[in-house]
C-alpha positions as CSV (number, residue, x, y, z in Angstrom):
1,M,1.0,7.2,-56.3
2,V,2.0,4.7,-53.8
3,S,3.7,7.3,-51.6
4,Q,0.8,9.5,-51.7
5,L,-1.6,6.7,-50.5
6,R,0.8,5.9,-47.9
7,W,-1.1,7.6,-45.0
8,L,-3.9,5.1,-45.6
9,A,-1.7,2.4,-43.9
10,H,-0.9,4.7,-41.0
11,P,-1.8,3.0,-37.7
12,I,-3.7,6.0,-36.7
13,T,-5.9,6.2,-40.1
14,I,-6.6,2.4,-39.6
15,F,-7.7,3.2,-35.8
16,V,-9.9,6.0,-36.7
17,S,-11.5,4.1,-39.6
18,L,-12.3,1.2,-37.3
19,Q,-13.9,3.4,-34.7
20,I,-15.9,5.0,-37.3
21,V,-17.1,1.4,-38.2
22,W,-17.7,0.7,-34.6
23,L,-19.8,3.5,-33.9
24,A,-21.8,3.0,-37.2
25,I,-22.4,-0.6,-36.2
26,T,-23.7,0.7,-32.7
27,L,-25.9,3.2,-34.2
28,I,-27.3,0.6,-36.5
29,W,-27.9,-1.8,-33.5
30,V,-29.7,0.9,-31.5
31,I,-32.1,1.8,-34.4
32,W,-32.5,-1.7,-34.9
33,F,-33.5,-2.5,-31.2
34,V,-35.9,0.6,-31.1
35,N,-37.6,-0.6,-34.4
36,Q,-38.0,-4.1,-33.3
37,Q,-39.7,-3.3,-29.9
38,E,-43.1,-4.6,-31.0
39,A,-41.7,-7.7,-32.5
40,I,-39.9,-8.5,-29.2
41,S,-42.8,-7.7,-27.2
42,E,-45.1,-10.0,-29.2
43,L,-42.6,-12.7,-28.9
44,S,-42.3,-12.5,-25.3
45,H,-46.1,-12.4,-25.0
46,R,-46.1,-15.7,-27.2
47,F,-43.9,-17.6,-24.9
48,G,-45.7,-16.4,-21.9
49,Q,-43.0,-14.0,-20.6
50,E,-43.3,-10.3,-19.6
51,F,-39.9,-9.2,-19.3
52,F,-39.9,-7.0,-22.3
53,D,-41.9,-4.2,-21.1
54,S,-40.7,-0.6,-22.0
55,R,-38.7,-0.1,-18.9
56,V,-36.7,-3.4,-19.4
57,S,-36.2,-2.7,-22.8
58,L,-34.7,0.7,-22.0
59,T,-32.5,-0.9,-19.6
60,I,-31.0,-3.3,-21.9
61,L,-30.5,-0.7,-24.5
62,V,-28.8,1.4,-21.8
63,V,-26.7,-1.5,-20.6
64,G,-25.7,-2.5,-24.1
65,C,-24.5,0.8,-25.1
66,V,-22.6,1.2,-22.0
67,L,-21.0,-2.1,-22.6
68,L,-20.4,-1.2,-26.1
69,G,-18.7,2.3,-24.8
70,V,-16.5,0.6,-22.2
71,M,-15.1,-1.6,-25.1
72,C,-14.6,1.5,-27.0
73,V,-12.6,3.3,-24.6
74,G,-10.7,0.0,-23.7
75,L,-9.6,0.1,-27.4
76,I,-8.6,3.6,-27.3
77,L,-6.5,3.0,-24.3
78,L,-4.9,0.2,-25.8
79,F,-4.0,2.0,-28.9
80,V,-2.7,5.1,-27.4
81,F,-0.5,2.8,-24.9
82,G,0.6,1.0,-28.2
83,Q,1.4,4.1,-29.8
84,K,3.5,5.4,-26.9
85,Q,5.3,2.0,-26.6
86,S,6.1,2.2,-30.3
87,S,7.2,5.7,-29.9
88,L,9.6,5.0,-27.0
89,A,11.0,1.9,-28.7
90,R,11.6,4.4,-31.8
91,Q,13.5,6.9,-29.7
92,Q,15.4,4.0,-28.0
93,R,16.6,2.9,-31.5
94,N,17.4,6.3,-32.5
95,F,19.5,6.6,-29.1
96,V,21.5,3.5,-29.8
97,S,22.2,4.7,-33.1
98,S,23.3,8.3,-31.8
99,V,25.4,6.7,-28.9
100,T,27.1,4.5,-31.7
101,H,27.9,7.7,-33.7
102,E,29.2,9.7,-30.8
103,L,31.4,6.7,-29.8
104,K,32.6,6.2,-33.1
105,S,34.2,9.7,-33.6
106,P,36.6,9.8,-30.6
107,L,37.5,6.3,-30.7
108,A,38.7,6.7,-34.4
109,S,40.5,9.6,-33.4
110,L,42.3,7.8,-30.4
111,Q,43.1,5.1,-32.8
112,L,44.7,7.3,-35.2
113,S,46.6,9.2,-32.7
114,I,48.1,6.1,-31.1
115,E,49.0,4.6,-34.5
116,T,50.6,7.8,-35.4
117,I,52.8,7.7,-32.3
118,L,53.6,4.1,-32.5
119,E,54.4,3.8,-36.4
120,R,55.8,7.3,-37.3
121,N,57.9,7.9,-34.2
122,P,57.1,11.6,-34.2
123,D,59.1,14.5,-32.6
124,T,58.4,15.4,-28.8
125,V,56.1,18.7,-29.7
126,T,54.1,16.2,-32.1
127,V,53.9,13.9,-29.4
128,Q,52.7,16.3,-26.7
129,R,50.1,17.5,-29.3
130,L,48.8,13.9,-29.9
131,F,48.6,13.3,-26.2
132,Q,46.5,16.4,-25.8
133,M,44.1,15.1,-28.7
134,I,44.0,11.8,-26.8
135,L,43.0,13.4,-23.3
136,G,40.2,15.6,-25.2
137,D,38.9,12.3,-26.8
138,I,38.9,10.5,-23.4
139,E,37.2,13.4,-21.9
140,R,34.5,13.2,-24.5
141,L,34.1,9.6,-23.8
142,K,33.9,10.1,-20.1
143,R,31.3,12.8,-20.5
144,L,29.2,10.5,-22.7
145,V,29.4,7.7,-20.1
146,D,28.6,10.2,-17.4
147,Q,25.5,11.5,-19.2
148,I,24.1,7.8,-19.6
149,L,24.8,7.2,-15.9
150,V,23.3,10.3,-14.8
151,T,20.3,9.7,-16.6
152,G,19.8,6.3,-15.2
153,R,20.2,7.8,-11.6
154,F,17.7,10.6,-12.2
155,E,15.4,7.8,-13.6
156,K,15.5,5.9,-10.4
157,G,15.0,9.1,-8.3
158,I,18.5,9.4,-7.1
159,V,19.6,12.8,-6.6
160,P,23.2,13.8,-5.6
161,I,23.7,15.7,-2.5
162,E,26.3,18.6,-2.7
163,E,27.3,21.5,-0.8
164,W,26.3,25.0,-2.2
165,I,29.5,26.9,-3.0
166,P,30.2,30.3,-4.3
167,I,30.2,30.4,-8.3
168,H,31.2,33.3,-10.3
169,L,29.5,32.4,-13.6
170,P,32.0,34.0,-16.2
171,D,34.9,32.3,-14.2
172,F,33.0,28.9,-14.1
173,I,32.3,28.8,-18.0
174,A,36.0,29.8,-18.7
175,E,37.1,26.7,-16.5
176,I,34.7,24.3,-18.4
177,S,35.1,25.8,-21.9
178,P,37.7,22.9,-22.9
179,M,34.7,20.7,-22.7
180,F,33.4,22.2,-25.8
181,G,36.7,22.4,-27.7
182,H,35.7,19.6,-30.1
183,L,32.5,21.6,-31.1
184,D,33.9,24.9,-31.4
185,P,37.7,25.8,-30.0
186,Q,36.9,29.6,-30.2
187,I,33.7,29.2,-27.9
188,L,34.6,31.8,-25.3
189,S,34.9,34.4,-27.9
190,R,31.2,33.8,-28.7
191,I,29.8,33.9,-25.2
192,S,28.8,37.3,-23.8
193,F,27.3,37.9,-20.4
194,D,24.3,40.0,-19.2
195,K,26.1,42.5,-16.7
196,P,26.4,42.7,-14.0
197,I,26.6,38.9,-13.0
198,P,26.3,38.4,-9.2
199,K,28.1,35.8,-7.5
200,L,25.9,32.7,-6.9
201,K,25.8,29.8,-4.7
202,L,24.9,26.5,-6.0
203,P,26.1,23.0,-5.9
204,R,28.9,22.6,-8.5
205,G,28.4,19.2,-10.0
206,I,24.5,19.8,-10.7
207,F,25.2,23.1,-11.8
208,L,27.7,21.8,-14.3
209,L,25.1,19.3,-15.7
210,I,22.7,22.3,-16.2
211,I,25.0,25.1,-17.7
212,G,27.5,22.8,-19.6
213,N,24.5,21.1,-21.3
214,L,22.8,24.1,-22.2
215,I,26.0,25.8,-23.7
216,E,26.8,22.4,-25.4
217,N,23.1,22.8,-26.8
218,A,23.6,26.5,-27.9
219,I,26.7,25.5,-29.7
220,K,25.4,22.4,-31.6
221,Y,22.2,24.3,-32.8
222,S,23.4,27.5,-34.0
223,K,26.0,28.5,-36.7
224,K,29.5,29.0,-35.9
225,G,30.5,32.5,-34.9
226,T,27.0,33.5,-33.8
227,P,26.8,34.9,-30.4
228,I,25.6,33.1,-27.1
229,M,24.1,35.2,-24.3
230,V,24.3,34.2,-20.6
231,G,22.6,36.1,-18.0
232,A,22.0,35.8,-14.1
233,Q,20.5,37.7,-11.6
234,I,19.1,37.3,-8.0
235,Q,15.5,38.5,-6.9
236,G,14.6,37.9,-3.2
237,R,15.8,34.4,-2.6
238,I,15.2,33.1,-6.2
239,I,18.0,32.8,-8.8
240,H,17.1,33.5,-12.4
241,L,19.3,32.3,-15.3
242,Y,19.0,32.1,-18.9
243,V,21.0,30.8,-22.0
244,Q,20.2,32.5,-25.4
245,D,21.5,31.5,-28.8
246,Q,20.7,32.8,-32.3
247,G,20.5,29.5,-33.8
248,F,18.0,27.1,-35.6
249,G,15.0,27.7,-33.2
250,L,12.2,25.5,-32.2
251,D,8.6,24.9,-33.7
252,H,5.6,24.5,-31.5
253,Q,5.8,20.5,-31.4
254,D,9.7,20.5,-30.5
255,R,8.9,23.2,-27.7
256,R,6.3,21.1,-25.9
257,R,8.7,17.7,-26.1
258,I,12.2,19.2,-26.0
259,F,12.9,18.1,-22.6
260,K,11.6,14.4,-23.0
261,M,14.3,11.5,-22.8
262,F,15.7,10.7,-26.0
263,H,13.8,13.3,-28.1
264,R,15.6,15.1,-30.9
265,G,14.2,18.1,-32.7
266,H,13.4,18.2,-36.2
267,Q,16.4,20.5,-37.0
268,A,18.7,18.1,-35.5
269,I,17.6,15.2,-37.4
270,K,17.3,17.3,-40.7
271,K,21.0,18.4,-40.3
272,S,22.1,15.5,-39.0
273,I,23.4,17.1,-35.8
274,P,25.2,14.9,-33.4
275,G,23.7,14.2,-30.0
276,T,21.9,11.5,-28.0
277,G,18.7,13.3,-26.8
278,L,19.6,13.2,-23.2
279,G,21.1,16.5,-22.6
280,L,18.0,18.7,-22.1
281,Y,16.4,16.0,-20.0
282,I,19.3,15.8,-17.8
283,V,19.1,19.6,-17.4
284,K,15.2,19.5,-16.6
285,E,16.0,16.8,-14.0
286,A,19.0,18.6,-12.4
287,V,16.8,21.8,-12.3
288,K,14.0,19.8,-10.7
289,S,16.4,18.3,-8.0
290,L,17.2,21.8,-6.8
291,R,13.4,22.6,-6.6
292,G,13.7,24.9,-9.7
293,T,11.8,25.2,-12.8
294,I,13.1,25.4,-16.4
295,W,11.1,26.5,-19.7
296,V,12.0,27.4,-23.2
297,H,11.1,30.3,-25.5
298,S,11.5,30.3,-29.2
299,P,9.8,32.4,-31.6
300,G,10.1,29.9,-34.5
301,V,12.5,28.1,-36.7
302,N,15.7,29.8,-37.4
303,Q,14.9,32.7,-35.0
304,G,16.9,31.3,-31.9
305,T,16.1,29.9,-28.7
306,T,16.2,30.9,-25.0
307,F,16.2,28.7,-21.9
308,Y,14.9,30.1,-18.7
309,I,15.5,28.8,-15.0
310,T,14.5,29.8,-11.8
311,I,16.4,28.3,-8.7
312,P,15.5,28.9,-5.1
313,M,18.3,29.6,-3.0
314,S,19.3,27.2,-0.4
315,E,18.1,27.9,3.2
316,E,21.6,27.3,4.2
317,V,23.0,30.3,2.2
318,P,23.3,33.5,4.3
């Protein structure tokens, strides 16, 4: 019973109720003021004042209503601002929790690997394998720290300036595939390309932020073994890219908020998928830094997701 009535204590319910009361009081005051015109006029004549003629009364009524309206708008703005601040604080708390979880896994793996080397004196082959695991965990930690630093730079409007270089998309993804080894060691077998893939010219570091985060997102939010399609084409002087998965999809609310900092979709929270809520925000800002656009399409939950990107080619590109 208590859980069913919990909505009564929700801030929005309380705010709407207060606004209804406020409007009711205003309406009652207006009705009272109109009905008391004769009494007010008689009182003014009794004291020898002639201020309460019909025009002055109407002015007082309008001014009173305007002041009440301004106060009402002020309260609405304060409420909206408070809700946004509350939402941001909640997202930041979730971010801290997510980062803590993201740090805990590689740190635990590092500790276990080093303890194994120190205490069990394993053979050379095992040591080499453990060192590979250690390097992988360090790379994961470095990538997490880099994401946080990049987010801070984008927030301050600091955009890295890089040379635009030729990039062959399949080779580039094969090169960066070890980044996703902890998520899916067989990721290359899942990725297919929409042929033919033209050779692109893009700034390597910024493009790594874009395609790396989109592929990582596709791995996290789709079942193991499901295909991931990557496509690229050039039309005029515009580069068109897309990354498509057959994963958990997005509902209408997530589609509107997916690129916001710290936002994590309902499926991510429901399925306890690891993440910080920074990846797609970084993608959006990286695309924006190249004067491009990005949007997402998903038919609905469990129907996959496709991210589309357009980037104007650099004027320096022949």
